[in-house]
C-alpha positions in Angstrom: 126.3 110.3 109.9 123.9 111.2 112.0 121.7 108.4 111.6 122.2 104.7 110.0 121.2 104.6 106.8 119.1 101.3 106.5 117.0 101.7 103.3 117.4 101.9 99.8 115.8 103.9 96.9 115.5 101.3 93.6 113.9 101.6 90.4 113.6 98.0 89.3 117.1 96.9 89.5 119.2 100.7 90.0 119.9 101.7 93.8 119.1 105.3 93.5 119.5 106.5 96.8 119.7 105.8 100.9 118.3 107.2 103.3 117.5 106.6 107.4 113.7 106.0 107.6 112.2 105.5 111.2 109.4 103.6 111.7 107.9 103.9 114.8 107.4 107.7 113.6 107.0 107.0 109.9 109.4 110.2 108.6 112.7 109.8 106.8 115.4 111.2 109.3 118.7 112.0 106.6 119.3 111.5 103.0 123.1 109.7 102.2 124.5 109.3 98.9 122.8 109.5 95.6 123.4 106.9 93.5 121.7 107.9 90.4 120.0 111.5 89.7 118.3 110.6 86.5 116.3 108.3 88.5 115.2 110.0 91.4 111.6 110.0 91.5 109.9 113.8 90.5 108.2 113.8 93.7 111.5 113.9 95.6 112.7 117.3 93.4 113.8 120.0 95.5 114.4 124.0 93.9 113.5 121.6 90.8 116.7 119.5 90.7 117.1 116.3 91.9 118.7 116.5 95.0 116.0 115.0 97.3 115.9 116.2 101.5 114.7 114.3 104.4 111.0 116.4 103.7 111.1 115.6 99.6 111.4 112.2 100.5 109.1 111.7 103.2 106.3 113.6 101.5 107.2 110.8 98.2 107.3 108.5 100.6 104.0 109.2 102.8 102.6 110.3 99.3 102.1 106.3 98.1 100.7 105.4 100.8 96.7 104.4 100.7 95.1 107.8 102.1 93.7 108.0 105.6 90.2 109.6 103.5 89.9 105.8 101.9 86.8 103.9 102.8 87.2 101.0 104.7 90.8 101.6 105.4 90.4 102.4 109.4 88.1 99.2 109.7 91.4 97.1 108.2 93.9 98.4 109.6 91.8 97.9 113.1 91.3 94.4 111.9 95.0 93.8 111.2 96.4 95.4 114.0 98.5 97.3 112.2 98.9 100.8 113.9 99.1 103.2 110.3 98.5 103.2 107.1 102.4 104.4 107.2 103.5 100.7 108.7 100.9 99.1 106.0 103.2 100.6 103.4 106.3 100.5 105.2 105.7 96.2 105.0 104.7 96.6 101.6 108.4 97.6 100.5 106.2 100.4 98.5 106.4 97.9 95.7 103.4 99.7 93.2 101.7 99.2 89.8 102.0 102.8 89.1 105.9 103.1 88.8 109.0 100.7 89.0 109.8 102.1 92.5 110.1 100.1 95.7 112.4 100.3 99.2 115.1 97.8 99.9 115.9 97.4 103.7 119.8 97.2 104.6 121.2 93.9 104.3 118.7 92.7 102.3 121.0 92.8 98.8 120.0 89.6 97.3 116.5 90.5 96.6 115.9 92.0 93.5 113.0 93.2 91.1 112.4 90.7 89.2 111.3 88.2 92.2 109.0 91.3 93.5 107.6 93.1 91.3 103.6 93.4 90.8 103.5 93.4 86.8 104.7 89.7 86.5 104.5 88.2 89.9 101.3 87.1 91.9 99.8 89.2 94.5 97.4 87.9 97.1 94.0 89.5 96.2 92.3 89.4 99.6 93.3 93.0 101.3 92.3 94.7 97.9 89.2 93.0 98.3 88.6 93.7 102.4 89.2 97.3 101.1 86.8 97.0 98.7 84.0 95.7 100.3 84.3 96.4 104.0 84.9 92.6 104.9 87.6 92.7 106.5 87.6 88.9 108.6 90.4 87.7 105.4 92.9 89.7 105.2 96.0 87.8 103.6 99.2 89.0 102.8 99.6 92.7 102.6 102.0 92.9 100.7 100.0 94.2 97.3 99.4 97.2 95.0 96.3 97.9 96.6 98.9 99.6 99.9 100.0 102.0 97.1 96.6 102.5 95.3 95.8 106.5 95.4 92.2 107.8 95.6 89.1 108.3 98.1 87.0 105.6 96.4 87.1 101.9 97.1 89.4 100.3 94.7 91.1 96.8 94.0 94.1 95.4 92.1 92.9 91.9 90.4 94.9 89.4 88.3 92.7 88.5 85.2 92.3 84.7 84.1 95.0 86.3 81.2 97.8 87.9 83.7 96.3 91.7 82.9 96.3 93.3 86.0 92.9 95.2 85.9 91.9 98.0 88.5 88.3 97.7 89.9 87.0 100.9 91.1 83.1 102.0 92.8 81.4 105.3 92.8 80.1 106.7 95.5 76.9 108.5 93.9 76.7 105.3 92.1 77.2 106.8 88.6 80.7 107.7 88.2 81.3 103.7 86.5 78.6 104.6 83.8 80.8 108.4 83.0 84.5 106.4 82.7 82.5 104.1 80.3 81.3 107.4 79.1 84.0 109.4 78.7 86.3 106.9 76.8 83.3 106.1 74.1 83.1 110.0 73.4 87.0 110.4 73.3 87.4 107.0 71.0 85.1 109.4 68.9 87.2 112.5 69.2 90.2 110.5 68.3 91.9 111.6 72.0 93.7 109.1 73.9 91.7 108.1 77.0 92.0 104.6 79.1 89.7 102.3 78.2 86.5 101.6 81.1 84.6 98.3 81.5 81.2 98.6 83.4 79.7 95.7 85.3 78.5 94.7 89.0 80.9 94.1 91.6 79.6 92.7 94.6 76.5 93.8 93.4 77.3 97.3 93.0 78.2 98.9 90.0 81.6 100.0 89.1 84.1 100.5 86.3 87.4 98.4 85.3 90.4 99.0 83.4 94.0 97.5 82.4 97.4 98.8 83.5 98.5 101.4 80.9 101.9 101.0 81.8 104.7 98.7 81.2 107.2 97.1 83.0 109.6 100.3 82.6 107.2 103.0 82.7 106.1 105.4 86.0 103.4 107.4 85.8 104.9 111.1 87.0 101.1 112.8 88.1 101.1 116.7 87.3 100.9 117.6 90.9 104.4 116.5 91.5 105.4 118.4 88.3 103.6 121.5 89.0 105.5 121.8 92.8 108.4 121.9 91.1 108.4 123.3 88.6 105.7 126.2 90.0 106.1 129.9 89.1 103.6 132.8 89.0 100.4 132.8 90.2 96.8 131.4 89.5 96.7 132.9 86.3 99.5 131.1 84.7 98.6 128.0 85.7 98.4 125.9 82.1 101.5 128.0 81.3 103.5 126.3 84.3 102.3 123.2 83.4 103.2 123.5 80.0 106.7 124.0 80.7 107.3 122.0 83.0 106.6 119.4 81.0 109.1 121.1 78.6 111.8 120.8 81.3 111.1 117.4 81.7 111.8 116.4 77.8 108.4 116.6 76.8 107.9 117.7 73.3 105.8 120.9 72.8 103.2 120.3 70.5 102.5 117.3 71.9 101.7 118.2 75.4 99.7 121.4 74.0 97.5 118.6 72.3 97.2 116.2 75.0 96.1 119.0 77.7 93.7 120.5 75.0 92.2 117.1 74.9 91.2 116.6 78.3 89.9 120.3 78.5 87.9 120.2 75.7 86.8 116.3 77.1 86.2 118.1 80.4 84.2 121.1 79.4 81.5 118.4 77.0 81.0 116.1 80.0 81.1 119.2 82.7 83.7 116.8 84.8 84.0 118.4 88.0 87.4 117.3 89.1 90.6 116.9 86.9 92.8 117.8 90.1 96.4 117.4 89.7 97.0 113.3 90.6 94.5 112.5 87.6 96.3 113.4 84.9 100.1 113.0 84.1 103.1 112.2 82.3 104.3 108.6 81.9 108.3 107.9 81.6 110.4 104.9 80.8 112.8 104.7 83.5 115.4 102.9 81.3 115.1 104.9 78.4 113.7 108.1 79.5 110.8 109.0 76.5 108.6 110.6 78.1 104.7 111.2 77.0 101.6 112.6 78.1 99.5 109.8 79.5 95.9 108.9 77.7 93.1 110.5 80.1 92.0 108.7 83.0 89.5 109.0 86.4 86.6 111.3 84.4 83.9 109.4 86.7 83.2 112.8 88.8 81.3 114.3 85.1 77.5 114.7 83.9 76.5 116.1 87.1 76.7 112.9 88.9 76.4 114.2 92.4 73.4 116.4 91.5 69.4 116.3 91.5 67.9 115.6 88.0 66.7 119.1 89.1 69.9 120.8 88.9 71.1 119.2 85.7 71.9 121.9 83.5 71.4 124.2 85.2 74.2 126.7 87.0 77.7 127.3 86.2 79.7 124.5 87.4 82.7 124.4 88.3 86.0 122.5 87.1 90.0 122.2 87.8 92.5 122.6 87.8 93.5 125.4 86.0 89.9 127.6 86.5 87.4 127.1 88.6 84.6 127.3 86.1 84.6 125.6 82.7 82.7 128.7 81.2 86.9 130.4 81.5 88.7 127.3 81.3 87.7 126.3 78.0 89.1 129.2 76.8 93.0 128.1 77.4 92.1 125.7 74.1 95.2 126.7 72.5 93.3 125.4 68.4 90.1 123.5 67.9 91.0 122.7 64.5 91.3 119.0 65.2 87.3 119.3 66.2 85.3 117.7 64.3 81.7 117.2 66.4 79.7 115.5 64.1 81.2 112.5 65.1 79.3 112.7 67.9 75.8 112.5 65.9 75.2 108.6 66.8 76.5 109.1 70.7 73.0 109.3 72.1 72.0 105.9 70.9 74.9 104.6 72.7 74.9 106.5 75.4 71.3 105.3 75.8 72.7 101.6 75.9 75.2 101.9 78.1 73.4 103.4 81.3 70.2 100.8 80.3 69.3 99.5 83.2 71.1 102.6 85.8 69.8 103.3 88.9 71.5 106.9 88.8 71.3 108.5 85.1 67.6 109.1 84.3 66.7 109.3 80.5 
């Protein structure tokens, strides 16, 4: 071999593949043996197959880290003396609360998932708090799930007194936390599967909280990873590509059609502008390989959240992921037979109560 295989990708306690990693450059130099093709992350597939190469493993690995656009990241790196987000990710072994993967350094075969994972083991919350508040005076251990949390908005993981892992998230306009709660309330009334969000004040600002939606054997596979490996056709066929790709991964066609109809309709109703390919996906059990659509999550960019009052309700509203206008995307819903709008008759009173005192939603 040209390179020494110094890392092993693990899925819980299952060795998946070995690779040579350059910590200085932050990319994979070469891939060695693939021990378990069935557990190769979908984001590492090449030409629709679990045959990872250096480029696909590098892309998957880098996508796990905090994006460079995250508020507060630069300040945190300067405070810790860590040169980059890639180095931060390497030090944390890539452990996450979004899946069961982690990286075991060569020669450390005694490390066990049971002793390391964040689903059952405590983690230091100070780094997450520093990212959330911008106060980097006390960082703590960098081996936390905050190192592998996606997205640009300030967020942090905490462990509640009852042991439940909970994601706390702020907004940029200030309205996003209320929108998360409103979206869940609306979805619940319509019988749509949606992650429950709560709203409160965190460090003096309004924020949302949602509990971990995965079990300790499950992974969330973002739609972006799925679409990249199974992409066929052009812009007009995006929904069909998505449905077909989910079927190829083992999802029942009726289940994925219904779940897709749900988020397309809810986004139309709430005028969500940012259902990008990391804001929906599938959940797969890495032991049984059972797979299903994920509940809807991240609906904060709704209800004209970044528009002044005078622009509410006026003009077309842009959307994602399959079309760029809601007026066109809603036509992709395959059936409205399930829809009973009368269930929303009392929603106005609930919304008024939910948003009472909000500085960002006017009456």
